C-alpha angles and dihedrals in degrees: 000000000000090000090054091049091050092050091048091049092050091050093050092045090052091051092047092049090053089056090044090056092051094046091045091052093047093047091046091053090055091051090046090055091052092049091048090052088052091052090050091046092050092052091046099049105035130057119233101278139125089278090053091049092049093050092046090050090053092046092048091049091051092049094048093045089053093056122089100034137307121284139148097266095048093047091049091054091047095051092047089053091048090052090055095046127103113254091232093069094069129025119237091253091053092050090048091051092048091051091048092048090047090054090050092049092050092048094046095044094049097039094124093054091045092050091045093052093043095050103034115123103213088135090075088077088069094052096051091132088066095056095094092050092048092050090047092048092051094047094045092068116063090208095056110056089096086068088064090081092057093047091050089050089052090051088059094062099078092058095085089051092049093051087062099052115129103188095078130066090240126016091219088072090067091043093050093047090050092050091048091054091051093047092047092053092042092050094048099043104029114020100039096046090050091049092049091049092050091047091051092051092048091050090050091051092048093051 
């Protein structure tokens, strides 16, 4: 079951990344056109002077940083250059559009991290006392045991947090205690009931 979920996730991630590439390319082209218009505007308005050379250097740096895909370092260089640039190179609407497109590029490029942070289930660590009841509730309905896989995947999320604890001599103490709580609840509410049910069916068949 977990293998099937993993394969389905990889397929969906591949499809999403294909769309991300297309959107990234389209958005980058819009930003490139705005930067090119700024280069043209700079050459048109200002005479060839030191100011002109400085502005052209900033524009060229922005254009080159924007090539090859969006990432944190490139966007940082771009925004620093924009901060140093004269406000006559780009109109306010152009700057607003560049900032908006940059936000979209950052969101699209980092979609996996955003989804991971938005859907992580670290909070389950703080409701450990409910684990037995959740296991029991899932196993009580014959149509719900398939949900057990998703709950177990959620229980895995707090591990990264626990490996970073500082109040214990070793972080593995917190990890081991957490695993013991899960196994205790799983044993009591899943394994033992299944074993009792199997034993009852065997006794019925024997008699």
